[in-house]
N, C-alpha and C positions, 0 to 999 in steps of 0.2 A: 860307428853308425855304418849300416849297410848302404849300398848304392840305391837300393829301392827305397830305404828309409829316408835318405837324404832328398831323394826325388819327391817322395810323398811330402816331406815336410816343406819343401819350397812350394810344392803345388798348393798345399792348405794355406801357407803364408800369403801366397799371391791371391788366392781366392778370398782371403779374409780382408784384403785391403778395400777401403771404401772408395766407391765411384759415384759420380753424379750426386753428391751430398747436397747440393744446393745452397740456398735457393736458386733454382735455375729460372732464366727469363722465359717468358711465354712467347711463342711464335705461332701466328695464325697465317697459313699460307695464303688464305684469301685476300690477306692485305699485302701481299708481296708485290712490288712494282713490276712493270714489265720488263724493265732494264736490270739485269743482274748486277752490274756494277753498282747501281744505287743501293741494292740490298747489302752488298758486300761492305760499301762504305758506312752503312748504317750500323751493321754488326761490328765493323773495325772501330768505330766511334764508341760504342758501347763497351768494348773490350778496353779501349784506352781510359775511358771514365772509370772502369772497375779496377784500374790499377794493373792490369795484366802485363807481366814483363814481356818486352820485345813483342808486342801484338803484331807487328808487321813481319815478324820471322816466319818463314815458310819452309817446307820440304820440297826441294826440286829433284824429281825422279827422271832419269833418263836410261837409255839402253846402250850397252857398249857394243863393239864391233862383233862380238860373239852372240849378241842377243840376250846378254844377262843384264838385269836391272841393277841400277845403282842409285843412291839417293844421298842427299846432304842438305844441310840447312843453309838458306841465303835470306838476304832482306829484300822485300819489295821495294823498289825505287819509285814506281809510279804506276798509277792504273786509271784509265778513263775508258769511256764507252767507244771512243774513236780510235784511239792507238793501240789499246790493249794493256797488257800486264808486263811490266819492265823489270829486269833484274840484270846485273852486271857480272862478268867472270873473266878470267884470263883465257883467251882463246887457245893457248898452248897447254892448258891444264887438261886432266882427264875429262872433266865435264865439258869443257870447251870443245875438245875433239869429238866428244860424243854428240854434242849439238850440232857440230858440222856434218857428221856421218849420218845421223838420224835425228833430224830436226822436228821430232814430234815429242812433246814432254807433258808432265803433269806437276801441278803445284798443289800442294795441301797446307792448309792453315787449320790450327787447333788451338782453341781457347778453353782450357779445362774448366775454368770457373764458371763459364757460361754453359758448358756442355755443348759447344758449338764447333763445327767442322765445316770447312769449305773446301771443296775439291774443283780444280780447274784443269781442262785437257785441251790441247790444241797445238797448232804448228808454231814453231819459233823462227825469227830471223834476226839476223844482226843488224843494228843500226848504223848510221853513217859514222865515219871517222870522226867528224866534228862533235857530234852528240856522244860519242863514247869518250872523247878527250874531255868534254866538259863533265861527265860523270867521274872520270878519274881525278880530274883536278879538284873536285867537290870533297873528296876523301881526306881523311887526316893525313898528317905527314907520315906517321908510321905505317899506315895502311898503303900509301902510295910507294913508301921505300920498299915494302914487302913485295908489292905486286911488280915493281920495277925489276926485281931480281929474276922473276920468270922461272922460279924453281918448283912451284906448288906440287906437292904430293910426291916429289922425288925423294930418295932415300937421302937421309941427313946423318952424318958421323957423329955430331955432337951439338949440344945447344950453344957451345961456345962459338962453333962455326957459324951457326944462325945468327947469333948476336952481333958477331964481327961483320958479317955480310950486310946486316940491316943497318948498322952504324955507318959503314961506308956509303951505302946507298942513301941514307939520310943526308950525309954530307954533300952528296952529288945533288940531291934536291935543293938544298940550300943554296948551292952555287948556280943551278939552273931551275929556277922555280916554276917556270913554264914547261919543264920536261914532262912527257907523257909516255907511258909504257905502250909501246906500238900494239901489243897484243891484247890490251885491255879493251874490252867489248861490252857494249850495252846491246841486250837482247830484248825482243818484244815478242811476247806470245799473244796470238790472235785466237782467242777460244772458240770452240764449237760445242763445248759442253761445260756447265758449271753447276755443281750440286751444292746445296745448303742443307746441312744436317743439324737438327736440334735434338739434344738428348732429353730423355725423360727418366726420372728415377725408376719407373715401372719397366724400363727396357723397351717401352712401345714408343720408339723414337719418330720424329716427323722429319721426312726427307722431301725436298723439292729440287728438281733438275730442270735447268734450263738448257734446251738443245736447239741446235740450228745446223742445217746442211753446209751452208757456206759461210765465210765471215762476214758477207754483207746481207745475209738473210734475216727475217725477223725471228726473233726468239720465241720458242714455244715452251710453256710451263707444264711440267708432268709431276704429279704426286708419285712417290715411290713406296713400296712395302718396306717396313723396317728392316 
């Protein structure tokens, strides 16, 4: 098979995959609350009730020192209208360094069964050492052991090297149960823009964006073209 035939075959295969099969929930922007966190928690609860795996998983998008975008999946730790949207990371990891250099990020949630997407943009700041420590200590033993190593995203020579290091780190945690990884950091994003996207099988999607100029400003709602 030629390169063009392979490309065409993949293209047709991808175009043939079903999307927005439904049934999809209805979303009337006229019923959207004035506070976007309220709408987010409403949608999140419906995703949980529908059995969506890891409904609190999100894509964190950052920019590196060269201005190149980067993205990875994280877990939302908390969200409210006062404090903002929280997640945690190792400050010495690539994402941690990017957050320090360019503290403007985006979060993306996607629940395909509901055909729903939520996009959040704004500035991010680290929380206090006490709050970061509390988040770290709430993690599982193996998650704490891995974070304690402080080696995230570095080159690894073998899986055996990894497993031995984690085993030794676990033993250290057993000896010192209150031990905290110094660079483990809880971050809070205070958004200035939150968009809610409801898919429709016709591809005439419904989009509502909440916008504000400053973190303490009143939210303004705007409908967007699909």
